[in-house]
C-alpha positions as CSV (number, residue, x, y, z in Angstrom):
1,M,36.0,76.3,3.4
2,N,38.9,78.5,2.1
3,L,39.1,82.1,1.0
4,L,40.8,81.5,-2.4
5,E,37.8,82.4,-4.5
6,R,37.6,85.8,-3.0
7,F,41.0,86.7,-4.3
8,T,41.2,84.8,-7.6
9,N,39.3,84.7,-10.9
10,S,39.3,80.9,-11.0
11,L,40.9,77.9,-9.4
12,H,40.2,75.4,-12.3
13,F,42.1,75.3,-15.5
14,K,42.2,72.6,-18.2
15,D,46.0,72.7,-18.7
16,Y,49.2,74.7,-18.0
17,N,48.6,77.1,-20.9
18,D,45.2,77.9,-19.6
19,F,46.5,78.4,-16.1
20,Y,49.4,80.5,-17.2
21,N,47.4,82.8,-19.6
22,N,44.2,83.1,-17.6
23,F,44.9,82.9,-13.8
24,K,44.4,86.3,-12.2
25,L,44.5,87.7,-8.6
26,K,41.8,90.0,-7.3
27,V,43.5,92.4,-4.8
28,P,41.3,94.9,-2.9
29,A,42.8,98.3,-2.7
30,D,42.6,98.2,1.1
31,F,43.7,94.6,1.5
32,N,45.3,93.7,4.8
33,Y,46.2,90.0,5.4
34,A,45.5,90.0,9.1
35,Y,42.0,91.5,8.8
36,D,41.0,90.0,5.5
37,V,42.2,86.5,6.0
38,V,42.8,85.6,9.6
39,D,40.0,87.7,11.1
40,E,37.6,86.6,8.3
41,Y,38.2,83.0,9.1
42,A,37.7,83.8,12.7
43,R,34.3,85.3,11.8
44,L,33.2,82.5,9.5
45,E,34.8,79.4,11.1
46,P,36.3,80.4,14.5
47,D,37.0,76.7,15.4
48,K,38.9,76.0,12.1
49,R,42.4,74.6,12.8
50,A,45.1,77.2,11.9
51,L,48.3,76.1,13.6
52,V,49.6,72.8,15.2
53,W,52.7,73.5,17.2
54,C,55.0,71.1,19.1
55,D,58.5,71.2,20.5
56,D,61.3,68.7,21.3
57,N,60.2,68.7,25.0
58,E,56.9,67.1,24.1
59,N,54.9,70.3,24.5
60,E,52.1,70.8,21.9
61,R,49.3,73.2,21.2
62,T,46.7,73.6,18.6
63,F,45.4,77.1,17.6
64,T,42.2,77.8,15.8
65,F,41.6,81.0,13.7
66,G,39.5,82.2,16.6
67,D,42.6,81.8,18.9
68,I,44.9,83.6,16.4
69,K,42.5,86.6,16.1
70,L,42.1,86.9,19.9
71,I,45.9,86.6,20.7
72,S,46.9,88.9,17.8
73,D,44.4,91.6,18.9
74,K,45.8,91.5,22.4
75,T,49.3,91.5,21.0
76,A,48.4,94.5,18.8
77,N,47.2,96.3,22.0
78,F,50.5,95.6,23.7
79,F,52.4,97.2,20.8
80,L,50.1,100.2,20.7
81,S,50.6,100.7,24.5
82,L,54.3,101.1,23.7
83,G,53.7,103.6,21.0
84,I,54.5,101.2,18.2
85,G,52.3,102.1,15.2
86,K,52.1,102.4,11.4
87,G,55.5,102.3,9.6
88,D,57.5,101.4,12.8
89,T,59.9,98.5,12.3
90,V,60.1,95.6,14.8
91,L,62.8,93.0,14.7
92,V,61.2,89.6,15.2
93,I,63.5,86.7,16.3
94,L,61.1,84.0,17.4
95,Q,62.5,80.9,15.7
96,R,59.7,78.4,15.6
97,R,57.8,79.7,18.6
98,H,54.0,79.9,18.1
99,E,54.2,83.6,19.2
100,Y,55.7,84.3,15.8
101,W,52.4,83.9,14.0
102,T,50.3,86.1,16.4
103,T,53.1,88.7,16.5
104,L,53.2,89.1,12.7
105,M,49.4,89.3,12.5
106,A,49.4,91.9,15.3
107,L,52.0,94.1,13.5
108,S,50.0,93.7,10.3
109,K,46.9,95.0,12.1
110,I,48.5,98.2,13.3
111,G,50.5,98.8,10.1
112,A,53.9,98.2,11.6
113,V,56.6,96.4,9.7
114,A,57.9,93.0,10.9
115,I,61.5,92.2,10.2
116,P,62.0,88.5,10.8
117,A,65.5,87.4,11.7
118,T,67.4,84.2,12.7
119,H,68.5,83.6,16.3
120,M,72.0,82.9,15.0
121,L,72.8,86.6,14.6
122,M,75.7,87.9,16.5
123,E,76.1,91.3,18.1
124,K,77.6,92.9,14.9
125,D,74.8,91.4,12.8
126,L,72.2,92.8,15.1
127,V,73.8,96.3,15.1
128,Y,73.9,96.3,11.3
129,R,70.2,95.4,11.1
130,M,69.0,97.7,13.9
131,E,70.8,100.7,12.3
132,K,69.9,99.8,8.7
133,A,66.2,99.3,9.3
134,N,65.8,101.9,12.1
135,I,64.5,99.3,14.5
136,K,62.2,100.6,17.3
137,M,61.6,97.3,19.1
138,V,63.0,93.7,19.3
139,V,60.8,90.7,20.1
140,S,62.8,87.5,20.7
141,V,63.0,84.0,22.1
142,N,64.6,83.6,25.5
143,E,68.1,82.4,24.9
144,D,71.2,83.4,26.8
145,E,73.6,84.2,24.0
146,L,71.0,85.8,21.7
147,C,69.5,88.0,24.5
148,D,72.9,89.1,25.6
149,N,73.8,90.1,22.1
150,I,70.5,91.9,21.7
151,L,71.1,94.0,24.8
152,K,74.7,94.8,23.8
153,A,73.6,95.8,20.3
154,A,70.6,97.9,21.5
155,Q,72.9,99.9,23.7
156,K,74.8,101.0,20.6
157,V,71.7,101.8,18.5
158,P,69.6,104.7,20.0
159,C,66.5,104.0,17.8
160,V,65.8,100.7,19.7
161,K,63.4,101.7,22.5
162,Y,62.1,98.3,23.7
163,T,63.1,94.7,23.9
164,A,60.8,91.9,24.8
165,C,61.2,88.1,24.9
166,V,59.2,85.0,25.7
167,G,59.4,84.7,29.4
168,K,61.1,86.6,32.2
169,R,64.6,88.0,31.7
170,D,66.4,91.1,33.0
171,G,66.4,93.9,30.5
172,F,63.4,92.5,28.6
173,L,59.6,92.9,28.8
174,D,57.9,89.5,29.4
175,L,56.1,89.1,26.1
176,D,53.4,86.6,27.2
177,A,52.8,88.3,30.5
178,E,52.4,91.7,28.8
179,I,50.0,90.3,26.2
180,N,47.9,88.7,28.9
181,K,47.3,92.1,30.5
182,Q,45.7,93.5,27.4
183,S,42.1,93.8,26.4
184,A,40.8,91.1,24.1
185,T,39.3,93.9,21.8
186,L,41.6,95.8,19.6
187,C,41.9,99.3,20.8
188,S,38.9,101.2,19.4
189,S,40.8,104.5,19.4
190,Y,43.4,103.2,17.0
191,R,42.8,103.8,13.3
192,T,45.1,103.3,10.4
193,E,44.4,103.7,6.7
194,R,44.9,100.3,5.0
195,K,46.5,99.9,1.6
196,A,47.5,96.8,-0.4
197,E,50.8,98.6,-1.0
198,D,51.6,99.0,2.7
199,T,54.8,97.2,3.7
200,I,54.1,94.1,5.9
201,L,57.5,92.5,5.9
202,V,61.2,93.3,5.4
203,Y,63.7,90.5,5.0
204,F,67.4,90.8,5.1
205,T,68.9,88.6,2.3
206,S,71.3,85.8,3.1
207,G,74.4,87.8,2.1
208,T,76.0,85.1,-0.1
209,T,77.8,87.7,-2.2
210,G,77.9,90.8,-0.1
211,M,76.2,92.6,2.8
212,P,72.5,91.6,3.3
213,K,70.0,93.7,1.5
214,M,66.6,94.7,2.9
215,V,63.7,93.3,0.8
216,A,60.4,95.1,1.3
217,L,57.3,93.1,0.8
218,S,53.8,94.5,0.7
219,Q,50.3,93.3,1.7
220,R,49.7,92.8,-2.0
221,Y,52.7,90.4,-2.2
222,T,51.1,88.0,0.3
223,L,48.3,87.1,-2.1
224,G,50.9,86.1,-4.6
225,H,51.5,83.0,-2.4
226,I,48.2,81.6,-3.6
227,V,50.2,80.3,-6.5
228,T,52.9,79.1,-4.2
229,A,50.6,77.2,-1.9
230,R,47.6,76.1,-4.0
231,F,49.3,75.2,-7.3
232,W,52.8,74.3,-6.3
233,L,52.8,73.1,-2.7
234,N,49.3,71.6,-3.3
235,C,48.0,72.8,0.1
236,M,44.5,71.7,0.7
237,D,41.5,72.8,2.8
238,D,41.7,71.3,6.3
239,G,45.1,69.7,5.4
240,L,48.3,70.1,7.5
241,H,51.3,71.5,5.7
242,F,54.8,71.2,7.0
243,T,57.6,73.3,5.6
244,L,60.9,72.8,7.4
245,A,62.1,76.4,7.7
246,E,63.0,78.8,10.5
247,T,60.9,81.9,10.7
248,G,64.0,84.2,10.2
249,W,64.0,83.4,6.5
250,A,61.7,84.1,3.6
251,K,60.9,80.4,3.0
252,A,58.7,80.7,6.1
253,S,56.5,83.1,4.2
254,W,56.4,80.7,1.4
255,G,55.5,77.6,3.5
256,K,54.5,78.6,7.0
257,L,52.0,81.4,6.7
258,F,50.4,83.3,3.9
259,G,49.4,80.8,1.2
260,Q,48.6,78.0,3.5
261,W,46.0,79.9,5.5
262,L,44.5,81.3,2.3
263,C,44.1,77.7,1.2
264,G,42.4,76.8,4.4
265,S,45.3,74.5,5.4
266,A,46.6,74.4,8.9
267,I,50.4,74.9,9.4
268,F,52.5,72.4,11.3
269,V,55.4,73.7,13.3
270,Y,58.1,71.5,14.9
271,D,60.0,73.7,17.3
272,F,63.3,71.8,17.6
273,H,66.7,72.9,18.9
274,G,70.2,71.7,18.3
275,K,71.3,69.6,15.4
276,F,68.7,68.5,12.8
277,N,67.7,64.8,13.3
278,P,66.0,63.1,10.3
279,E,64.5,60.4,12.6
280,D,62.8,63.0,14.8
281,L,61.4,64.7,11.7
282,L,60.1,61.5,10.2
283,N,58.5,60.6,13.5
284,H,56.6,63.9,13.6
285,V,55.4,63.5,10.0
286,S,54.0,60.1,10.9
287,K,52.5,61.1,14.3
288,Y,50.7,64.3,13.1
289,K,49.6,63.0,9.7
290,I,51.2,65.6,7.6
291,T,49.5,66.0,4.2
292,T,52.0,68.2,2.3
293,F,55.7,68.5,3.0
294,C,58.4,70.8,1.8
295,A,62.1,70.8,2.6
296,P,65.4,71.8,1.0
297,P,67.4,69.2,-0.9
298,T,69.8,68.9,2.1
299,V,67.0,67.5,4.2
300,Y,66.1,64.9,1.6
301,R,69.8,63.9,1.5
302,F,69.6,63.2,5.2
303,M,66.3,61.4,4.8
304,I,67.6,58.9,2.3
305,K,70.3,57.9,4.7
306,A,67.6,56.9,7.3
307,D,65.6,53.6,7.2
308,L,62.4,55.1,5.7
309,S,60.6,51.8,6.0
310,K,60.3,52.3,9.8
311,Y,58.0,55.3,9.4
312,D,54.3,55.6,8.3
313,L,54.4,58.3,5.6
314,S,51.0,57.3,4.1
315,S,49.4,60.6,5.1
316,I,51.6,62.6,2.7
317,K,50.0,63.5,-0.6
318,Y,52.8,65.7,-2.0
319,M,56.5,66.4,-1.4
320,M,58.2,69.6,-2.6
321,T,61.6,71.2,-2.5
322,A,63.1,74.7,-2.9
323,G,66.0,76.7,-1.6
324,E,68.6,75.2,-3.9
325,A,68.5,73.1,-7.1
326,L,67.6,69.5,-6.6
327,N,70.1,66.9,-7.7
328,P,68.4,64.2,-9.9
329,E,70.0,61.5,-7.8
330,I,68.2,62.7,-4.7
331,Y,64.9,62.7,-6.5
332,R,65.5,59.2,-7.8
333,Q,66.3,57.8,-4.3
334,I,63.3,59.5,-2.6
335,M,61.0,58.2,-5.4
336,M,62.5,54.7,-5.0
337,K,62.2,54.6,-1.2
338,T,58.9,56.4,-0.6
339,G,57.0,56.2,-3.9
340,H,56.7,60.0,-3.8
341,A,57.8,62.4,-6.5
342,I,59.4,65.7,-5.4
343,Y,58.0,68.8,-7.0
344,E,60.6,71.5,-7.4
345,G,60.1,75.2,-7.2
346,F,62.3,78.2,-7.7
347,G,62.2,81.8,-6.4
348,Q,63.9,84.3,-4.2
349,T,63.4,86.4,-1.1
350,E,62.2,89.0,-3.5
351,T,59.5,86.8,-5.1
352,T,56.9,84.2,-4.6
353,V,57.4,80.9,-6.6
354,V,58.7,82.1,-10.0
355,C,58.9,78.7,-11.7
356,G,57.5,75.4,-10.4
357,T,56.5,71.9,-11.3
358,F,52.7,72.5,-11.0
359,S,51.5,68.9,-10.5
360,Q,48.0,69.5,-11.9
361,F,49.4,70.6,-15.3
362,M,52.8,69.0,-16.0
363,E,55.0,66.0,-15.6
364,I,58.1,66.1,-13.4
365,R,61.5,66.4,-15.1
366,P,64.0,65.7,-12.3
367,G,66.5,68.6,-12.0
368,S,64.2,71.1,-13.7
369,M,62.7,73.9,-11.7
370,G,59.5,73.7,-13.9
371,R,57.7,76.3,-15.8
372,P,56.8,80.0,-15.0
373,S,54.1,81.1,-12.5
374,P,51.2,83.0,-14.2
375,L,52.2,85.9,-12.0
376,Y,55.3,86.5,-14.0
377,Y,56.5,86.9,-17.6
378,V,59.9,85.3,-17.4
379,Q,62.6,86.1,-20.0
380,L,66.2,84.9,-20.2
381,L,68.5,87.8,-21.2
382,N,72.1,87.8,-22.2
383,N,74.8,90.3,-21.0
384,E,73.5,92.8,-23.5
385,D,70.0,92.4,-22.0
386,K,68.7,90.7,-25.2
387,P,66.6,87.5,-25.2
388,V,68.6,84.4,-25.7
389,E,67.8,81.6,-28.1
390,Q,66.1,78.4,-26.9
391,G,68.5,76.2,-25.1
392,E,71.0,79.0,-24.5
393,T,71.9,80.1,-20.9
394,G,70.7,83.6,-19.8
395,E,69.9,85.5,-16.7
396,I,66.4,84.9,-15.3
397,C,64.4,88.2,-15.6
398,I,60.8,89.1,-14.9
399,R,59.1,91.7,-17.1
400,L,57.6,94.3,-14.8
401,R,53.9,95.1,-14.7
402,D,51.9,97.6,-12.8
403,P,50.7,96.3,-10.4
404,Q,53.2,93.4,-10.2
405,E,51.8,90.7,-8.0
406,G,54.1,88.6,-5.9
407,L,57.2,90.7,-6.3
408,F,59.0,92.9,-3.7
409,S,58.4,96.6,-3.7
410,G,62.1,97.4,-3.7
411,Y,65.0,97.4,-1.4
412,Y,63.7,99.1,1.8
413,H,64.4,102.9,1.7
414,D,67.1,102.4,-0.9
415,P,65.9,103.4,-4.4
416,D,69.4,103.5,-5.8
417,L,70.0,99.8,-4.9
418,T,66.6,98.9,-6.3
419,K,67.6,100.5,-9.6
420,T,70.5,98.1,-9.9
421,V,68.1,95.1,-10.3
422,K,64.9,96.8,-11.6
423,Y,65.6,98.6,-14.8
424,D,64.6,98.7,-18.5
425,G,61.3,97.1,-17.7
426,Y,62.7,94.0,-16.0
427,Y,63.6,92.7,-12.6
428,H,67.0,91.0,-12.9
429,L,67.3,88.0,-10.5
430,G,71.0,87.3,-10.9
431,D,70.4,83.6,-11.5
432,L,71.2,81.8,-14.8
433,A,69.1,79.2,-16.5
434,F,68.2,77.8,-19.9
435,C,64.8,76.8,-21.3
436,D,64.2,73.6,-23.2
437,S,61.9,73.1,-26.2
438,D,59.0,72.2,-23.9
439,G,59.2,75.4,-21.9
440,Y,60.9,73.8,-18.8
441,Y,63.6,75.9,-17.1
442,W,66.9,74.4,-15.9
443,F,69.0,76.1,-13.2
444,V,72.6,76.8,-14.1
445,G,73.9,78.9,-11.2
446,R,74.3,82.4,-9.8
447,K,75.6,84.8,-12.4
448,D,78.7,85.5,-10.3
449,D,79.4,81.8,-10.0
450,I,79.7,80.9,-13.7
451,I,83.2,79.5,-14.6
452,K,84.8,80.5,-17.9
453,S,87.4,78.0,-18.9
454,S,89.1,77.7,-22.3
455,G,86.2,79.5,-23.9
456,Y,83.6,77.3,-22.2
457,R,81.0,78.6,-19.8
458,I,80.5,76.0,-17.0
459,G,77.6,76.2,-14.5
460,P,78.5,74.9,-11.0
461,F,75.2,73.1,-10.5
462,E,75.7,70.5,-13.3
463,V,79.1,69.5,-12.0
464,E,77.9,69.4,-8.4
465,S,75.0,67.2,-9.5
466,A,77.4,64.8,-11.2
467,L,79.6,64.6,-8.0
468,M,76.6,64.1,-5.8
469,E,75.8,60.9,-7.6
470,H,79.0,59.4,-6.3
471,P,78.5,57.6,-2.9
472,A,81.6,59.2,-1.4
473,V,80.3,62.7,-1.7
474,L,78.0,64.1,1.1
475,E,78.2,67.7,0.0
476,C,80.2,69.7,-2.5
477,A,80.7,73.1,-4.0
478,I,82.1,74.0,-7.4
479,T,84.1,77.2,-7.9
480,A,86.6,78.8,-10.3
481,V,90.3,79.1,-9.7
482,P,92.4,81.5,-11.9
483,D,94.6,79.7,-14.4
484,E,97.2,81.3,-16.8
485,L,96.5,78.9,-19.6
486,R,92.7,78.4,-19.4
487,G,91.6,81.6,-17.7
488,Q,89.8,79.6,-15.0
489,I,89.7,76.0,-14.0
490,V,87.1,74.0,-12.1
491,K,87.6,73.3,-8.4
492,A,85.5,70.9,-6.3
493,T,85.4,71.4,-2.5
494,V,84.1,68.1,-1.1
495,V,82.7,66.9,2.2
496,L,83.0,63.1,2.3
497,A,80.3,60.7,3.4
498,K,81.0,58.4,6.4
499,G,83.3,55.5,5.6
500,Y,85.4,57.4,3.0
501,E,88.9,58.9,3.4
502,A,90.7,61.5,1.3
503,S,93.3,60.1,-1.1
504,E,94.8,60.7,-4.6
505,T,93.0,57.6,-5.7
506,L,89.6,59.0,-4.7
507,V,90.5,62.3,-6.4
508,K,91.0,60.4,-9.7
509,E,87.9,58.4,-9.1
510,L,85.7,61.5,-8.6
511,Q,87.3,63.2,-11.7
512,N,86.6,60.2,-13.9
513,H,83.1,60.0,-12.5
514,V,82.4,63.6,-13.6
515,K,83.9,63.0,-17.0
516,K,81.6,60.0,-17.6
517,T,78.5,61.8,-16.2
518,T,78.7,65.1,-17.9
519,A,80.8,66.8,-20.6
520,P,84.5,65.8,-20.0
521,Y,85.8,69.4,-20.1
522,K,83.7,70.2,-17.0
523,Y,85.6,67.9,-14.6
524,P,87.2,69.4,-11.6
525,R,91.0,69.7,-12.1
526,I,91.4,70.5,-8.4
527,V,89.6,68.5,-5.7
528,E,89.9,69.6,-2.0
529,F,88.5,67.6,0.8
530,V,87.1,69.6,3.8
531,K,85.2,68.8,7.0
532,E,82.5,71.3,6.2
533,L,81.6,73.9,3.6
534,P,81.4,77.7,4.5
535,K,77.7,78.6,4.6
536,T,75.5,81.6,5.5
537,I,73.5,81.5,8.6
538,S,70.6,80.4,6.4
539,G,72.6,77.3,5.3
540,K,73.4,78.4,1.8
541,I,76.9,77.6,0.5
542,R,79.2,80.7,0.4
543,R,81.1,80.0,-2.8
544,I,82.5,83.6,-2.6
545,E,84.3,82.6,0.6
546,I,85.8,79.6,-1.0
547,R,87.0,81.8,-3.9
548,E,88.4,84.4,-1.6
549,N,90.3,81.8,0.5
550,D,91.8,80.4,-2.7
551,M,93.1,83.9,-3.6
552,N,94.9,84.3,-0.2
């Protein structure tokens, strides 16, 4: 069984238009995900599989919903014993440890706010987050550099009262040992008013164009992931879903928690360390019989370099991708080698899936991010905030409703910053796209990344897609370089695949390839070969850093 029917008006629609126009969520005023989903499964089907966890040391554990309830109740008692309560903020840096899921549910139960973060943060990053979010406690994995940085940062930020980690370490409470001391019954003296508008999560954004912003997400938001999981990711009751994401990023909420459990699907977690290895990933997909799989295009690029014929991928029913736009060439090669299509989705930390290729209702158009979710009225607006014509590029905007399901409440404790993106009845995403005659949306690029050359507006993604079709290109980024004659010209920063070396001949070959693949005026007049591209700690390309370096 699953709980979807409790929170939706229907799960069955005859076509996309029926789905888009008639799908509705039913959100109780006192909704709380931990109580109304996890604990309810534990009441109805305590032995139902919830989480399958393994690591790269051959440890593995399977947790039922009964287990998740029991451990999260004990964890909640641990937090309460320290004085952590409603509205308090807790920085959670647990990578892919199974404690992440029970910790988040515990915090939800007591009305505290979880702030997931990546283990790659340095001392200055931690200080910024601790101060900005008024962090009261940090819960982390047990890693030397990270823990040292946490202690150094906490000494500079008086609001941090407690630090805990998985296992024994000086300066930290032993998370598991402390939890084991607690009662299995959630403290009866604790009471908190539950509201669907309560903040459950705050994410710091990637910081591709500036300092990270704090995105506040409510209990109501979590139900928006029914569309993400049921209709885009195709998660199924008693299935096993695998999204390759670290818990410090919002993609974990898309693919490793909220929607999956609502669908009755267990979550698969591969807790690996060090460099990503596509062979290990494929072995785990085969061994654990993954039914639905989602990864960013970068992972699919690695996968097509492996010998996929060596792995039994027959358990997979659907493959999906998000995080960056999918190059059509990657789609073609995965389809050719596995027989599986890749269903693309688009959204942000601030949203659930905004546009998707919903497999029940539409065909795939490789490179398109699909059509809008029924949770959103999507409009493309020009620089004067007027709707653009069909086929014209505009900023992706969402018309605001009250209540607005699946959208962030605002930037945490920063109404002025919120007003810079939520105004005149719309939420402005800052991404550009165009819509074709069949209602499919096509990603163009970030608004700040658009290149204006000799009167033309050039989106970096189309040029990057053209370059990615060339076998010499492993990764690339397209940016603008100032030019006296043309205003700006196109520059390609390229990481070469194995077996290729930089040369003027290769530069000409890549330029000619782009001219033949897309409009000739879009070709890169400058090509720079580098060993790696500058990226955020979430793996997104920092084009702003490339532009800044070019200015120096």
